[in-house]
Every structure is written in C-alpha cells, then in structure tokens.
N, C-alpha and C positions, 0 to 999 in steps of 0.2 A: 504494500500500500504506500502511495506517495505521501511524503511528509511536507506539509505546507508551511509550518512555522517551526522555529527553533524551540528547544526545550524551555528556555526562560519564558517566551511568549505563551507556550502551551500551559506552563504552570500558572501564569497570571490568568489565563482564560479559565482554567479549571477552578481557581480560587473564586473568581467572579461568579462562575456558574453555580458553585456550591453555596454562595451567599444569597442567591435569589430564591424567590418563592417558586412553587411548581409551575405556575403559568409563565412567569418571567423566564424560567429556565428553558422551557420549550421555545419561547419566542427568541431568546438570545441564541439558542442552538440553531434555530431556523435562519436568523440573520447571518450567522457565521457560515452556515452551509450555503446560503444564497450568494454570499460574497465570493466564495471559492468557485462556485459553478459546478461543472462536471466533476464528480468524485467527492464533492464537498459533504454530501449527506453521510457517506460511509466514513469519511475521515472524522467528522464531528461526532457521529454516534459512537465511534470507538474511543475518541479522546474523552468525551464526557461520560461514557458508559451508559448512554441512553439508547432507547429503541428508535429506529428510523421512523416508526409510526408517530412517535412523539414529535419528531422534527416536522413531519408532514402536518400534524395538528398545529404546530407553531406557525407554519407557513399559511395555513388556513386562517389562523387568528389574525395574522398581520394584514390581511386584506379585508377584514371585517370589523368595522367600527364598533358594532355592538359587542363583539367578543373582546375587544380591547379595553373594556371597562374594568375597573378594579374590584368589582363585586365578586364574591364567592372565592376569594383567594384562600386556599387551604392553609391552616395554621402550621407553623414550623413542626416538623416531625410527623405530619399527618399523612405523608405519602407512603409508598411501599418501602419496606426495610432494605437497607443496603445488603449486598451479598456478604459482606463481612459478618453481619448479624444473622443472615438467613440460611447460609450454606453450612451444613454440618461438617466439621473437620477441616474447614478452610485454613485455619491457623496451622494445624499440624502438617497439612499437605504443603503449604507455603514454606514452613520451616524445614521440612524434609528436603525440598528442592534446593534450598539455600545451604543446607548442612555442609556439603562438600565444596561450596563456592563462597564461603565467608572468610574474610580476612579482617585484621584489625591492627590496632596500635599496641605493641607489646608493653608499652609504658603506661597505657590507659586501658584498663579492662572494659570500660563501658563504651569505647569507641570501636565500632565494627561497620564494615561495609561488604558489599557483594561485588564479585567480578562480573555477574550477569547483568545485562541490560534489561530494561522493563519488557522489551519485546521478547527476549529469551525466556524470561520468567512466565510471560503470558503463554508462550508455546508449551512450556513444561507443564503449566497448570492445565492447559487444554488436553495434554496427553493423559492427565489424571482425571479428566472428565469435568473440569471446571472452566467455564468461559469467564475470563476476567478482563476488564479494561485496564488501561494505563492508570486510570484514576484509582481503581481498586488496589492495584499493585502499589501505587504511591502510598495509599492509606495503610496497607499492610506493612510496608517498609517503615513507616513512621510509628505504627503501633508497636512494632518489635524493635524499635530504637536503632534502625540502620541509618547511617549518615552518608551523605555524598562524599566520595573520596576527593580530597583536595590535592591537586598537583602542587608540589612545592620543590624548590631548588634549595638544597642545603649548601651553606658556604663551606668551602674546603678549609681544612685546618692547616694546609700548607704541606711542605715536604720536610722529611728528616734528612740530615746530612749523611747518615749511614743507610739510607733506604735501599739503595742498590745492593749494598753488601748484605743486608738482611735477606733479600730475595735470593742472592747467590748462595748464601748459607742454607736456606731452606731447600733450594734445588739440590745442593750437594747431599744434605741429609736424606732427602727423598730418594735420590739415586742409589745411595748406599743401602738404604732400608729395602728398596725394591730388589736390589742385587742379591740380598740375602733371602729373597722369596717371600717377603712380607707384603700384605696388602696395604695400599695407600688410599686413604679417604681424604678428599679435599672438602673443607667446609668454609664458606665465606660468611662471616658474621659481622654485623655492624651494630653498635650500640648507640642509641640516640643520646646526645649530650643534653643534660638538663641545665 
C-alpha cells in the first residue's frame, strides 16, 4: 500500500482523529480520503483503523447540511470498544511476537524498543488471526512501554598512545593460543559512560 504522509504527519493525524467525536471522526477521515483521491479510502481506513463504510458515511455527511448539524453526537466512550479491549489475548499475542525482537538500554531496565516496524508487527498479528491497524499497534507499543529508538552519535574518547601495540599483542596471543589447538571466541563489548 502506498504511503502518502511521513510518520510524524501520520501521528498528528491519528492524535487529531482520536480526539474527535464519532461523527467528526468519520467526517475528518472522509476529508482526508477525498484529499488523496484514488487509494485514499484504503490508506485512511488502515491509518485510522476504521471501516471504509465509515468513511463513505462521512462523505455522505459532508454533502448534506442536515447531517452536518451537531445534534445527536454520541458521548465520549459511547462507540464500539477498541480491539485492545475487545480481542481476547491480544496483549499476549503482541508480546509473543515482540519477544525475540526486543532490545533495550543495558543501563536503563525500563527503556526497550523493537526492531520490527509497525507494518511487520501488523503482518505477524495477521498470521495469528488478528487484523490490527497502525493505530492499534501504536497503542499496544505505548501500553507495554516500548519507546522509539533514538539514533545518536557518541563522541569518541580519543586514541591511546599504545593502541596499536595493544592490538598487536592481542593478535600474537590469539595466534599462539590457536596454534596450541584452543578455540578462540571474539566478543566486542562497549560500556556506556555515565
């Protein structure tokens, strides 16, 4: 499926959509789908996690002054339950998918992220029989305290005057050790400076 907006814009759109009443949601979804044109209804229904029938109802509303009145707006929470609340075992399935694809900061236990994109998680959920939108995946990531991984460049600590000699010494030790028939395991570790 073609992506019409970048992640930041999509997140703003989802936040706005979720803040609206039921009527305004379908009308906003309809306006966004109309702006895109061909393929817009599919893209917006996946982005907002709403049915295409809802968007069609929104399009009908937009052309009808009588329907555009504010009477009969359902109170907050009066609509259908979110998949997070209505699908049995969704949390367990979600966490099982992320179990082998989770990383974190060794210096901060509560900071974790996944290497999977939202689209990959959606595909894995589909294999387990659950159709989930990007919005549902976003809510599940937030609920289970996954954060966005931030790219950062660490400042080098510089070089040591005997650095080359250290590596030559390691190479000699390794060669002698291997020559005696011993296995060699190479481990690269880095500790974050505090």
